[in-house]
C-alpha positions in Angstrom: -12.8 6.7 10.4 -11.7 10.3 10.7 -9.3 12.6 12.5 -8.4 11.8 16.1 -6.3 13.4 18.7 -3.2 11.3 19.6 -0.8 12.8 22.1 -1.7 16.3 21.0 -1.5 15.6 17.3 -4.4 15.1 14.9 -4.1 11.8 13.1 -6.3 10.1 10.5 -7.3 6.5 10.9 -9.7 4.1 12.5 -10.7 4.0 16.2 -12.4 1.2 18.0 -15.6 1.9 19.9 -14.9 -0.9 22.3 -12.3 -3.4 23.4 -10.7 -5.7 20.8 -10.0 -9.2 22.0 -6.6 -10.7 21.4 -6.7 -12.5 18.1 -10.0 -10.9 17.0 -10.2 -10.0 13.4 -10.7 -6.2 13.0 -11.0 -6.1 9.3 -10.1 -8.3 6.3 -8.4 -7.0 3.1 -8.5 -9.0 -0.1 -5.0 -9.8 -1.3 -5.6 -8.2 -4.7 -6.0 -4.8 -2.9 -2.6 -4.9 -1.3 0.5 -3.3 -2.8 3.5 -5.5 -2.0 6.6 -7.0 -3.5 4.8 -10.1 -4.6 2.5 -7.9 -6.8 5.6 -6.1 -8.2 7.4 -9.4 -9.0 4.4 -10.8 -10.8 3.8 -7.7 -12.9 4.9 -8.4 -16.6 7.0 -5.3 -16.9 8.0 -4.5 -13.3 8.8 -8.1 -12.5 11.6 -8.1 -15.1 12.9 -4.7 -13.9 12.7 -6.0 -10.3 14.7 -9.1 -11.1 17.4 -7.1 -12.9 17.8 -4.3 -10.4 19.2 -5.1 -7.0 18.4 -1.7 -5.6 14.7 -2.6 -5.8 15.1 -5.6 -3.5 15.0 -3.6 -0.3 11.2 -3.3 -0.6 11.0 0.5 -0.5 12.8 1.0 -3.8 10.7 -1.5 -5.7 7.5 -0.1 -4.2 8.4 3.5 -4.9 9.2 2.7 -8.6 5.9 0.8 -8.9 3.9 3.6 -7.4 5.5 6.2 -9.7 4.8 4.0 -12.7 1.1 3.4 -11.7 0.5 7.1 -10.9 1.4 8.0 -14.5 -0.7 5.3 -16.1 -4.1 6.8 -16.7 -5.7 3.3 -17.0 -4.2 2.0 -13.8 -6.5 0.5 -11.2 -4.2 2.1 -8.5 -4.0 5.6 -10.1 -7.0 7.2 -8.3 -5.8 6.0 -4.9 -2.2 7.0 -5.5 -3.3 10.5 -6.8 -5.4 11.0 -3.6 -2.4 10.6 -1.4 
């Protein structure tokens, strides 16, 4: 991980040290560490808001509202990550 040069721009990310075969798993992420609409729909508060608000159904709207809510919740599992962005 780190900063890399990509077409004259510094980018942050991961870089392979060798070839990656087609279909080879590069890394695995547990589903409870992913922010997605499924998580929003299953949240006790946000699920209700999501179901009642069509503007949240595009994906970005729902995720944006969820991120704002979690960034203000001092006991949120996601808060340290969101605040580091």
